[in-house]
Backbone and ligand atoms as CSV (ligand in chain L), in Angstrom:
chain,resi,resn,atom,element,x,y,z
A,1,MET,N,N,148.198,-79.033,9.618
A,1,MET,CA,C,147.076,-78.744,8.755
A,1,MET,C,C,146.092,-79.828,9.182
A,2,LEU,N,N,144.686,-79.270,9.207
A,2,LEU,CA,C,143.653,-80.182,9.599
A,2,LEU,C,C,143.505,-81.323,8.629
A,3,ASP,N,N,143.290,-82.577,8.986
A,3,ASP,CA,C,143.041,-83.703,8.093
A,3,ASP,C,C,141.544,-83.544,7.767
A,4,GLU,N,N,141.359,-84.123,6.484
A,4,GLU,CA,C,140.020,-83.964,5.899
A,4,GLU,C,C,138.997,-84.579,6.597
A,5,GLU,N,N,139.205,-85.700,7.310
A,5,GLU,CA,C,138.292,-86.445,8.182
A,5,GLU,C,C,137.785,-85.495,9.358
A,6,LEU,N,N,138.698,-84.800,9.905
A,6,LEU,CA,C,138.282,-84.044,11.052
A,6,LEU,C,C,137.629,-82.679,10.710
A,7,ARG,N,N,138.105,-82.222,9.482
A,7,ARG,CA,C,137.498,-81.021,8.951
A,7,ARG,C,C,136.030,-81.180,8.606
A,8,GLY,N,N,135.835,-82.438,7.964
A,8,GLY,CA,C,134.539,-82.898,7.414
A,8,GLY,C,C,133.592,-83.140,8.600
A,9,SER,N,N,134.017,-83.739,9.791
A,9,SER,CA,C,133.200,-83.938,10.849
A,9,SER,C,C,132.805,-82.687,11.526
A,10,LEU,N,N,133.736,-81.833,11.577
A,10,LEU,CA,C,133.452,-80.412,12.309
A,10,LEU,C,C,132.527,-79.550,11.469
A,11,THR,N,N,132.746,-79.721,10.152
A,11,THR,CA,C,131.925,-78.888,9.255
A,11,THR,C,C,130.498,-79.459,9.180
A,12,ARG,N,N,130.382,-80.860,9.284
A,12,ARG,CA,C,128.942,-81.223,9.452
A,12,ARG,C,C,128.321,-80.766,10.648
A,13,LYS,N,N,128.959,-80.891,11.780
A,13,LYS,CA,C,128.499,-80.471,13.068
A,13,LYS,C,C,128.016,-79.169,13.068
A,14,ILE,N,N,128.860,-78.156,12.757
A,14,ILE,CA,C,128.601,-76.719,12.532
A,14,ILE,C,C,127.481,-76.405,11.627
A,15,ALA,N,N,127.308,-77.242,10.466
A,15,ALA,CA,C,126.163,-77.006,9.576
A,15,ALA,C,C,124.790,-77.228,10.347
A,16,GLY,N,N,124.834,-78.127,11.339
A,16,GLY,CA,C,123.682,-78.599,12.086
A,16,GLY,C,C,123.057,-77.733,12.917
A,17,ILE,N,N,123.879,-76.406,13.231
A,17,ILE,CA,C,123.330,-75.618,14.121
A,17,ILE,C,C,123.175,-74.140,13.542
A,18,GLU,N,N,122.307,-73.315,14.152
A,18,GLU,CA,C,121.990,-72.039,13.588
A,18,GLU,C,C,123.040,-70.964,13.788
A,19,HIS,N,N,123.739,-71.159,15.029
A,19,HIS,CA,C,124.702,-70.131,15.338
A,19,HIS,C,C,125.992,-70.865,15.578
A,20,PRO,N,N,126.719,-70.936,14.512
A,20,PRO,CA,C,127.990,-71.837,14.455
A,20,PRO,C,C,129.118,-71.446,15.680
A,21,ARG,N,N,129.253,-70.133,16.059
A,21,ARG,CA,C,130.140,-69.694,17.022
A,21,ARG,C,C,129.593,-70.454,18.676
A,22,GLU,N,N,128.532,-70.897,18.691
A,22,GLU,CA,C,128.177,-71.592,19.997
A,22,GLU,C,C,128.951,-72.654,19.941
A,23,LEU,N,N,129.484,-73.320,18.778
A,23,LEU,CA,C,130.375,-74.486,18.946
A,23,LEU,C,C,131.896,-74.060,19.314
A,24,VAL,N,N,132.335,-72.963,19.401
A,24,VAL,CA,C,133.633,-72.465,19.434
A,24,VAL,C,C,134.392,-73.360,20.493
A,25,VAL,N,N,133.729,-73.640,21.621
A,25,VAL,CA,C,134.716,-74.499,22.678
A,25,VAL,C,C,134.886,-75.955,22.208
A,26,ASP,N,N,133.846,-76.513,21.554
A,26,ASP,CA,C,134.030,-77.839,21.172
A,26,ASP,C,C,135.163,-77.835,19.985
A,27,VAL,N,N,135.010,-76.784,19.032
A,27,VAL,CA,C,135.934,-76.918,18.053
A,27,VAL,C,C,137.270,-76.662,18.616
A,28,MET,N,N,137.493,-75.765,19.429
A,28,MET,CA,C,138.814,-75.490,20.165
A,28,MET,C,C,139.262,-76.724,20.587
A,29,PHE,N,N,138.622,-77.531,21.406
A,29,PHE,CA,C,138.966,-78.733,21.963
A,29,PHE,C,C,139.457,-79.869,20.937
A,30,ALA,N,N,138.489,-79.820,19.933
A,30,ALA,CA,C,138.724,-80.935,18.844
A,30,ALA,C,C,140.207,-80.665,18.220
A,31,LEU,N,N,140.459,-79.370,17.865
A,31,LEU,CA,C,141.535,-78.963,17.270
A,31,LEU,C,C,142.784,-79.089,18.248
A,32,GLN,N,N,142.575,-78.850,19.595
A,32,GLN,CA,C,143.750,-79.118,20.631
A,32,GLN,C,C,143.983,-80.444,20.446
A,33,GLU,N,N,143.014,-81.369,20.643
A,33,GLU,CA,C,143.248,-82.825,20.579
A,33,GLU,C,C,144.129,-83.260,19.196
A,34,HIS,N,N,143.814,-82.607,18.232
A,34,HIS,CA,C,144.469,-82.994,16.876
A,34,HIS,C,C,145.944,-82.507,17.098
A,35,TYR,N,N,146.133,-81.281,17.452
A,35,TYR,CA,C,147.628,-80.737,17.314
A,35,TYR,C,C,148.275,-80.768,18.499
A,36,GLY,N,N,147.746,-81.206,19.762
A,36,GLY,CA,C,148.420,-81.384,21.017
A,36,GLY,C,C,148.088,-79.971,21.940
A,37,TYR,N,N,147.902,-78.971,21.170
A,37,TYR,CA,C,147.656,-77.618,21.682
A,37,TYR,C,C,146.916,-76.722,20.732
A,38,LEU,N,N,146.464,-75.579,21.147
A,38,LEU,CA,C,145.786,-74.770,20.128
A,38,LEU,C,C,146.692,-73.799,19.534
A,39,SER,N,N,147.312,-74.319,18.607
A,39,SER,CA,C,148.351,-73.574,17.745
A,39,SER,C,C,147.830,-72.290,17.073
A,40,ASP,N,N,148.589,-71.261,16.684
A,40,ASP,CA,C,148.030,-70.095,15.869
A,40,ASP,C,C,147.422,-70.762,14.659
A,41,GLU,N,N,148.008,-71.811,13.998
A,41,GLU,CA,C,147.281,-72.276,12.742
A,41,GLU,C,C,145.856,-72.905,13.084
A,42,ALA,N,N,145.645,-73.604,14.405
A,42,ALA,CA,C,144.487,-74.153,14.616
A,42,ALA,C,C,143.519,-73.030,15.022
A,43,VAL,N,N,143.910,-71.767,15.662
A,43,VAL,CA,C,143.179,-70.713,15.874
A,43,VAL,C,C,142.547,-70.221,14.588
A,44,ARG,N,N,143.364,-70.103,13.567
A,44,ARG,CA,C,142.991,-69.683,12.039
A,44,ARG,C,C,141.993,-70.580,11.527
A,45,GLU,N,N,142.193,-71.881,11.706
A,45,GLU,CA,C,141.213,-73.017,11.145
A,45,GLU,C,C,139.827,-72.992,12.041
A,46,ALA,N,N,139.823,-72.673,13.316
A,46,ALA,CA,C,138.677,-72.732,13.995
A,46,ALA,C,C,137.850,-71.410,13.580
A,47,ALA,N,N,138.681,-70.317,13.337
A,47,ALA,CA,C,137.752,-68.988,13.040
A,47,ALA,C,C,137.346,-69.332,11.603
A,48,GLU,N,N,137.965,-69.782,10.493
A,48,GLU,CA,C,137.567,-70.164,9.386
A,48,GLU,C,C,136.194,-70.975,9.403
A,49,LEU,N,N,136.409,-72.086,10.238
A,49,LEU,CA,C,135.223,-72.961,10.281
A,49,LEU,C,C,134.017,-72.242,10.866
A,50,LEU,N,N,134.122,-71.488,11.856
A,50,LEU,CA,C,133.141,-70.845,12.609
A,50,LEU,C,C,132.672,-69.464,12.062
A,51,ASP,N,N,133.313,-69.053,11.072
A,51,ASP,CA,C,133.094,-67.721,10.504
A,51,ASP,C,C,133.221,-66.710,11.643
A,52,MET,N,N,134.186,-66.848,12.286
A,52,MET,CA,C,134.488,-65.764,13.192
A,52,MET,C,C,135.983,-65.396,12.815
A,53,SER,N,N,136.588,-64.185,13.501
A,53,SER,CA,C,137.939,-63.821,13.187
A,53,SER,C,C,138.818,-64.630,14.138
A,54,PRO,N,N,140.108,-64.676,13.738
A,54,PRO,CA,C,140.946,-65.261,14.747
A,54,PRO,C,C,141.229,-64.668,16.119
A,55,LEU,N,N,140.844,-63.282,16.100
A,55,LEU,CA,C,141.044,-62.538,17.364
A,55,LEU,C,C,140.018,-63.090,18.400
A,56,GLU,N,N,138.853,-63.343,17.689
A,56,GLU,CA,C,137.654,-63.506,18.524
A,56,GLU,C,C,137.912,-64.938,19.170
A,57,VAL,N,N,138.352,-65.961,18.318
A,57,VAL,CA,C,138.711,-67.320,18.869
A,57,VAL,C,C,139.838,-67.270,19.899
A,58,ASP,N,N,140.753,-66.321,19.642
A,58,ASP,CA,C,141.970,-66.283,20.561
A,58,ASP,C,C,141.413,-65.713,21.891
A,59,GLU,N,N,140.489,-64.690,21.775
A,59,GLU,CA,C,140.102,-64.175,23.080
A,59,GLU,C,C,139.376,-65.105,23.833
A,60,ILE,N,N,138.483,-66.037,23.146
A,60,ILE,CA,C,137.757,-67.008,24.009
A,60,ILE,C,C,138.768,-68.153,24.501
A,61,ALA,N,N,139.745,-68.428,23.698
A,61,ALA,CA,C,140.708,-69.500,24.117
A,61,ALA,C,C,141.577,-69.147,25.458
A,62,THR,N,N,141.672,-67.888,25.328
A,62,THR,CA,C,142.757,-67.486,26.622
A,62,THR,C,C,141.744,-67.429,27.958
A,63,PHE,N,N,140.416,-67.391,27.754
A,63,PHE,CA,C,139.473,-67.424,28.922
A,63,PHE,C,C,139.605,-68.983,29.500
A,64,TYR,N,N,139.939,-69.748,28.805
A,64,TYR,CA,C,139.674,-71.254,29.359
A,64,TYR,C,C,140.956,-72.020,29.816
A,65,THR,N,N,140.800,-72.366,31.019
A,65,THR,CA,C,141.870,-73.162,31.670
A,65,THR,C,C,142.470,-74.164,30.921
A,66,PHE,N,N,141.522,-74.840,30.318
A,66,PHE,CA,C,142.159,-76.193,29.717
A,66,PHE,C,C,142.304,-76.167,28.141
A,67,VAL,N,N,142.334,-74.886,27.736
A,67,VAL,CA,C,142.663,-74.648,26.358
A,67,VAL,C,C,144.116,-74.207,26.364
A,68,TYR,N,N,145.100,-74.732,25.618
A,68,TYR,CA,C,146.516,-74.586,25.752
A,68,TYR,C,C,146.802,-73.681,24.536
A,69,ARG,N,N,147.553,-72.437,24.535
A,69,ARG,CA,C,147.854,-71.829,23.449
A,69,ARG,C,C,149.319,-72.021,22.912
A,70,GLU,N,N,149.924,-72.672,24.064
A,70,GLU,CA,C,151.354,-73.174,23.684
A,70,GLU,C,C,151.474,-74.644,23.918
A,71,PRO,N,N,152.454,-75.292,23.452
A,71,PRO,CA,C,152.801,-76.835,23.643
A,71,PRO,C,C,152.771,-77.129,25.058
A,72,VAL,N,N,152.133,-78.319,25.407
A,72,VAL,CA,C,152.325,-78.734,26.932
A,72,VAL,C,C,152.791,-80.108,26.855
A,73,GLY,N,N,153.135,-80.672,27.988
A,73,GLY,CA,C,153.568,-81.968,28.121
A,73,GLY,C,C,152.352,-83.154,28.136
A,74,LYS,N,N,152.831,-84.259,28.020
A,74,LYS,CA,C,151.914,-85.363,28.034
A,74,LYS,C,C,151.030,-85.341,29.202
A,75,TYR,N,N,151.389,-85.001,30.373
A,75,TYR,CA,C,150.641,-84.802,31.552
A,75,TYR,C,C,150.674,-83.313,31.934
A,76,VAL,N,N,149.468,-82.709,32.007
A,76,VAL,CA,C,149.427,-81.359,32.369
A,76,VAL,C,C,149.006,-81.404,33.916
A,77,ILE,N,N,149.755,-80.866,34.851
A,77,ILE,CA,C,149.461,-80.834,36.089
A,77,ILE,C,C,148.993,-79.424,36.664
A,78,HIS,N,N,147.744,-79.268,37.006
A,78,HIS,CA,C,147.196,-78.030,37.481
A,78,HIS,C,C,147.148,-78.069,38.927
A,79,VAL,N,N,147.820,-77.202,39.613
A,79,VAL,CA,C,147.921,-77.367,41.141
A,79,VAL,C,C,147.026,-76.104,41.473
A,80,CYS,N,N,146.242,-76.581,42.424
A,80,CYS,CA,C,145.281,-75.425,42.983
A,80,CYS,C,C,145.803,-74.490,43.899
A,81,ASP,N,N,145.759,-73.245,43.689
A,81,ASP,CA,C,146.422,-72.282,44.303
A,81,ASP,C,C,145.349,-71.284,45.087
A,82,SER,N,N,144.101,-71.812,45.207
A,82,SER,CA,C,143.118,-70.864,45.854
A,82,SER,C,C,143.110,-71.105,47.315
A,83,VAL,N,N,142.144,-70.279,47.990
A,83,VAL,CA,C,142.350,-70.122,49.280
A,83,VAL,C,C,142.527,-71.334,50.342
A,84,ILE,N,N,141.633,-72.392,50.051
A,84,ILE,CA,C,141.617,-73.566,51.033
A,84,ILE,C,C,142.971,-74.296,50.739
A,85,CYS,N,N,143.257,-74.415,49.538
A,85,CYS,CA,C,144.483,-75.175,49.296
A,85,CYS,C,C,145.818,-74.527,49.882
A,86,TRP,N,N,145.674,-73.095,49.710
A,86,TRP,CA,C,146.608,-72.248,50.319
A,86,TRP,C,C,146.739,-72.709,51.651
A,87,MET,N,N,145.774,-72.514,52.278
A,87,MET,CA,C,145.942,-72.951,53.847
A,87,MET,C,C,146.186,-74.207,54.284
A,88,GLY,N,N,146.028,-75.185,53.114
A,88,GLY,CA,C,146.466,-76.632,53.523
A,88,GLY,C,C,147.904,-76.859,52.972
A,89,GLY,N,N,148.577,-75.916,52.726
A,89,GLY,CA,C,150.040,-75.992,52.419
A,89,GLY,C,C,150.484,-75.932,50.819
A,90,TYR,N,N,149.667,-75.210,50.052
A,90,TYR,CA,C,149.840,-75.138,48.657
A,90,TYR,C,C,151.336,-74.759,48.451
A,91,GLU,N,N,151.816,-73.821,49.167
A,91,GLU,CA,C,153.023,-73.274,49.009
A,91,GLU,C,C,154.213,-74.421,48.744
A,92,SER,N,N,154.227,-75.111,49.882
A,92,SER,CA,C,155.377,-76.184,50.008
A,92,SER,C,C,155.025,-77.275,49.056
A,93,LEU,N,N,153.860,-77.645,48.690
A,93,LEU,CA,C,153.541,-78.473,47.667
A,93,LEU,C,C,154.010,-78.130,46.341
A,94,ARG,N,N,153.585,-76.850,46.024
A,94,ARG,CA,C,153.971,-76.396,44.706
A,94,ARG,C,C,155.559,-76.398,44.585
A,95,ASP,N,N,156.242,-76.013,45.641
A,95,ASP,CA,C,157.724,-76.052,45.665
A,95,ASP,C,C,158.290,-77.447,45.462
A,96,HIS,N,N,157.446,-78.434,46.230
A,96,HIS,CA,C,158.121,-79.855,46.024
A,96,HIS,C,C,157.850,-80.157,44.604
A,97,LEU,N,N,156.732,-79.901,43.942
A,97,LEU,CA,C,156.459,-80.413,42.601
A,97,LEU,C,C,157.402,-79.690,41.613
A,98,CYS,N,N,157.841,-78.339,41.878
A,98,CYS,CA,C,158.878,-77.763,41.174
A,98,CYS,C,C,160.284,-78.291,41.162
A,99,ARG,N,N,160.622,-78.697,42.472
A,99,ARG,CA,C,161.795,-79.399,42.681
A,99,ARG,C,C,161.766,-80.764,42.050
A,100,LYS,N,N,160.698,-81.480,42.263
A,100,LYS,CA,C,160.689,-82.846,41.802
A,100,LYS,C,C,160.778,-82.795,40.200
A,101,LEU,N,N,160.088,-82.073,39.540
A,101,LEU,CA,C,160.162,-81.952,38.029
A,101,LEU,C,C,161.283,-81.055,37.559
A,102,GLY,N,N,161.860,-80.331,38.310
A,102,GLY,CA,C,162.908,-79.529,37.829
A,102,GLY,C,C,162.361,-78.304,36.935
A,103,ILE,N,N,161.210,-77.889,37.114
A,103,ILE,CA,C,160.673,-76.780,36.403
A,103,ILE,C,C,160.057,-75.701,37.165
A,104,ARG,N,N,159.721,-74.626,36.745
A,104,ARG,CA,C,158.742,-73.546,37.544
A,104,ARG,C,C,157.392,-73.795,37.001
A,105,LEU,N,N,156.580,-72.926,37.717
A,105,LEU,CA,C,155.258,-73.011,37.202
A,105,LEU,C,C,155.149,-72.403,35.810
A,106,GLY,N,N,154.398,-73.061,34.956
A,106,GLY,CA,C,154.228,-72.473,33.780
A,106,GLY,C,C,155.199,-73.097,32.642
A,107,GLU,N,N,156.108,-74.055,33.123
A,107,GLU,CA,C,157.080,-74.540,32.256
A,107,GLU,C,C,156.761,-76.100,32.061
A,108,THR,N,N,157.405,-76.609,31.184
A,108,THR,CA,C,157.242,-78.081,30.740
A,108,THR,C,C,158.684,-78.777,30.967
A,109,THR,N,N,158.665,-79.968,31.206
A,109,THR,CA,C,159.972,-80.681,31.519
A,109,THR,C,C,160.748,-81.032,30.155
A,110,ALA,N,N,161.824,-81.020,30.234
A,110,ALA,CA,C,162.598,-81.189,28.918
A,110,ALA,C,C,162.255,-82.422,28.197
A,111,ASP,N,N,161.846,-83.598,28.825
A,111,ASP,CA,C,161.480,-84.780,28.205
A,111,ASP,C,C,160.054,-84.661,27.752
A,112,GLY,N,N,159.408,-83.501,27.725
A,112,GLY,CA,C,158.014,-83.445,27.190
A,112,GLY,C,C,156.883,-84.062,28.020
A,113,LEU,N,N,157.225,-84.564,29.275
A,113,LEU,CA,C,156.295,-85.360,30.008
A,113,LEU,C,C,155.439,-84.601,30.878
A,114,PHE,N,N,155.825,-83.484,31.540
A,114,PHE,CA,C,155.042,-82.835,32.410
A,114,PHE,C,C,154.926,-81.117,32.159
A,115,THR,N,N,153.961,-80.748,32.269
A,115,THR,CA,C,153.747,-79.238,32.287
A,115,THR,C,C,153.072,-78.915,33.672
A,116,LEU,N,N,153.406,-77.791,34.062
A,116,LEU,CA,C,152.977,-77.570,35.633
A,116,LEU,C,C,152.316,-76.121,35.706
A,117,LEU,N,N,151.024,-76.136,36.105
A,117,LEU,CA,C,150.399,-74.876,35.919
A,117,LEU,C,C,149.494,-74.599,37.143
A,118,PRO,N,N,149.368,-73.271,37.554
A,118,PRO,CA,C,148.382,-73.167,38.668
A,118,PRO,C,C,146.827,-73.086,38.198
A,119,VAL,N,N,146.186,-73.314,39.094
A,119,VAL,CA,C,144.598,-73.223,38.665
A,119,VAL,C,C,143.892,-72.565,39.902
A,120,CYS,N,N,142.728,-72.048,39.495
A,120,CYS,CA,C,141.801,-71.540,40.740
A,120,CYS,C,C,141.077,-72.839,41.145
A,121,CYS,N,N,140.432,-72.690,42.286
A,121,CYS,CA,C,139.756,-73.749,42.962
A,121,CYS,C,C,139.042,-74.801,42.001
A,122,ILE,N,N,139.250,-75.960,42.224
A,122,ILE,CA,C,138.829,-76.989,41.414
A,122,ILE,C,C,137.614,-77.738,42.083
A,123,GLY,N,N,137.054,-77.278,43.130
A,123,GLY,CA,C,135.892,-77.713,43.674
A,123,GLY,C,C,136.238,-79.075,44.677
A,124,TYR,N,N,137.499,-79.236,45.011
A,124,TYR,CA,C,137.757,-80.306,45.876
A,124,TYR,C,C,138.309,-79.767,47.247
A,125,CYS,N,N,137.808,-78.691,47.567
A,125,CYS,CA,C,138.188,-78.048,48.946
A,125,CYS,C,C,138.032,-79.013,50.109
A,126,ASP,N,N,137.221,-79.976,50.299
A,126,ASP,CA,C,137.147,-80.767,51.323
A,126,ASP,C,C,138.304,-81.842,51.347
A,127,ARG,N,N,139.045,-81.846,50.173
A,127,ARG,CA,C,140.107,-82.718,50.110
A,127,ARG,C,C,141.478,-81.898,49.884
A,128,ALA,N,N,141.359,-80.679,50.172
A,128,ALA,CA,C,142.513,-79.709,49.863
A,128,ALA,C,C,143.792,-80.417,50.725
A,129,PRO,N,N,145.038,-80.123,50.289
A,129,PRO,CA,C,145.310,-79.462,48.912
A,129,PRO,C,C,145.166,-80.460,47.796
A,130,ALA,N,N,144.897,-80.056,46.522
A,130,ALA,CA,C,144.348,-80.647,45.513
A,130,ALA,C,C,144.916,-80.260,44.114
A,131,MET,N,N,145.141,-81.256,43.354
A,131,MET,CA,C,145.581,-80.792,42.029
A,131,MET,C,C,144.996,-81.671,40.831
A,132,LEU,N,N,145.063,-81.522,39.568
A,132,LEU,CA,C,144.485,-82.157,38.493
A,132,LEU,C,C,145.694,-82.708,37.538
A,133,VAL,N,N,145.575,-83.739,37.095
A,133,VAL,CA,C,146.649,-84.290,36.166
A,133,VAL,C,C,145.677,-84.795,34.840
A,134,ASN,N,N,145.835,-84.060,33.784
A,134,ASN,CA,C,144.924,-84.213,32.716
A,134,ASN,C,C,143.627,-84.313,33.044
A,135,ARG,N,N,143.158,-83.376,34.013
A,135,ARG,CA,C,141.780,-83.289,34.457
A,135,ARG,C,C,141.287,-84.294,35.404
A,136,GLN,N,N,142.202,-85.227,35.781
A,136,GLN,CA,C,141.924,-86.220,36.836
A,136,GLN,C,C,142.296,-85.523,38.213
A,137,VAL,N,N,141.314,-85.622,39.242
A,137,VAL,CA,C,141.647,-84.890,40.316
A,137,VAL,C,C,142.373,-85.697,41.514
A,138,TYR,N,N,143.385,-85.145,42.202
A,138,TYR,CA,C,144.025,-85.919,43.377
A,138,TYR,C,C,143.884,-84.994,44.290
A,139,GLY,N,N,143.432,-85.608,45.600
A,139,GLY,CA,C,143.346,-84.596,46.926
A,139,GLY,C,C,144.048,-85.005,48.081
A,140,CYS,N,N,144.072,-84.281,49.067
A,140,CYS,CA,C,144.636,-84.708,50.342
A,140,CYS,C,C,146.246,-84.764,49.937
A,141,LEU,N,N,146.702,-84.096,49.244
A,141,LEU,CA,C,148.092,-84.161,48.865
A,141,LEU,C,C,149.127,-83.937,49.905
A,142,THR,N,N,150.265,-84.819,49.808
A,142,THR,CA,C,151.484,-84.566,50.554
A,142,THR,C,C,152.629,-84.739,49.659
A,143,PRO,N,N,153.808,-84.479,50.035
A,143,PRO,CA,C,155.092,-84.529,49.269
A,143,PRO,C,C,155.046,-86.208,48.841
A,144,ALA,N,N,154.883,-87.065,49.824
A,144,ALA,CA,C,154.871,-88.483,49.513
A,144,ALA,C,C,153.874,-88.819,48.481
A,145,LYS,N,N,152.656,-88.241,48.473
A,145,LYS,CA,C,151.655,-88.666,47.666
A,145,LYS,C,C,151.918,-88.177,46.214
A,146,ILE,N,N,152.623,-86.856,46.208
A,146,ILE,CA,C,153.093,-86.411,44.885
A,146,ILE,C,C,154.141,-87.141,44.402
A,147,ASP,N,N,154.960,-87.603,45.135
A,147,ASP,CA,C,156.066,-88.545,44.488
A,147,ASP,C,C,155.359,-89.796,43.960
A,148,GLU,N,N,154.692,-90.349,44.593
A,148,GLU,CA,C,154.023,-91.753,44.318
A,148,GLU,C,C,153.161,-91.397,42.815
A,149,ILE,N,N,152.379,-90.225,42.703
A,149,ILE,CA,C,151.586,-90.034,41.479
A,149,ILE,C,C,152.697,-89.597,40.436
A,150,VAL,N,N,153.653,-88.854,40.574
A,150,VAL,CA,C,154.835,-88.598,39.552
A,150,VAL,C,C,155.362,-89.986,39.037
A,151,ALA,N,N,155.811,-90.721,40.036
A,151,ALA,CA,C,156.357,-92.194,39.716
A,151,ALA,C,C,155.312,-92.887,38.794
A,152,LYS,N,N,154.264,-92.886,39.207
A,152,LYS,CA,C,153.201,-93.898,38.382
A,152,LYS,C,C,153.253,-93.380,37.063
A,153,LEU,N,N,153.014,-91.791,36.843
A,153,LEU,CA,C,152.810,-91.353,35.589
A,153,LEU,C,C,154.023,-91.587,34.605
A,154,LYS,N,N,155.245,-91.468,35.337
A,154,LYS,CA,C,156.581,-91.745,34.510
A,154,LYS,C,C,156.583,-93.196,34.053
A,155,ASP,N,N,156.158,-94.124,35.014
A,155,ASP,CA,C,156.159,-95.536,34.565
A,155,ASP,C,C,155.280,-95.824,33.398
A,156,SER,N,N,154.094,-95.169,33.576
A,156,SER,CA,C,153.188,-95.380,32.560
A,156,SER,C,C,153.518,-94.793,31.083
A,157,ALA,N,N,154.228,-93.690,31.174
A,157,ALA,CA,C,154.828,-93.061,29.895
A,157,ALA,C,C,155.848,-94.108,29.410
A,158,HIS,N,N,156.735,-94.486,30.302
A,158,HIS,CA,C,157.718,-95.383,29.755
A,158,HIS,C,C,157.122,-96.699,29.175
A,159,MET,N,N,156.111,-97.197,29.698
A,159,MET,CA,C,155.588,-98.370,29.419
A,159,MET,C,C,154.972,-98.245,27.906
A,160,SER,N,N,154.575,-97.126,27.719
A,160,SER,CA,C,153.780,-96.486,26.262
A,160,SER,C,C,155.020,-96.276,25.362
A,161,GLY,N,N,156.292,-96.357,25.737
A,161,GLY,CA,C,157.239,-96.041,24.794
A,161,GLY,C,C,157.779,-94.793,24.855
A,162,GLU,N,N,157.466,-93.865,25.900
A,162,GLU,CA,C,158.062,-92.431,25.688
A,162,GLU,C,C,158.996,-92.095,26.644
L,1,FES,S1,S,140.563,-74.145,47.005
L,1,FES,FE1,FE,141.718,-75.781,46.235
L,1,FES,S2,S,140.249,-77.175,45.612
L,1,FES,FE2,FE,139.129,-75.549,46.346
């Protein structure tokens, strides 16, 4: 359930504009930040705040790559599968990531650390193949570089007690 502080701040923000639905993306991200993903409950709450139907919110949510309608890991890896990255070895890097994490595209590791998702071109073609981790971009990927990135993320998670 939405806490009163967040509800209050969103309500004030929404009250300040003429067409509340213009804030649908902001509200979805705020609720996603709160819940960890945009749960069904969050969709209903966003709809109520914005005077929209849950279906309308859901339709917009599913359009956005960075809005998650299912639980995701602490680190969401979006691996680019568009043409330049494809030519730069996307398939073998994707397979390497899957093996390394022990999951398939669309899945989350059992420890809740990593979710692996495909994404369309992220505008880093000059440093393809590329991927995002929690929206931070990494380019010129190789299996060794991926191993290094994953190891650092695991270390950082362990240091923060996860
Ligand atoms: S095709 Fe992968 S970053 Fe553009």
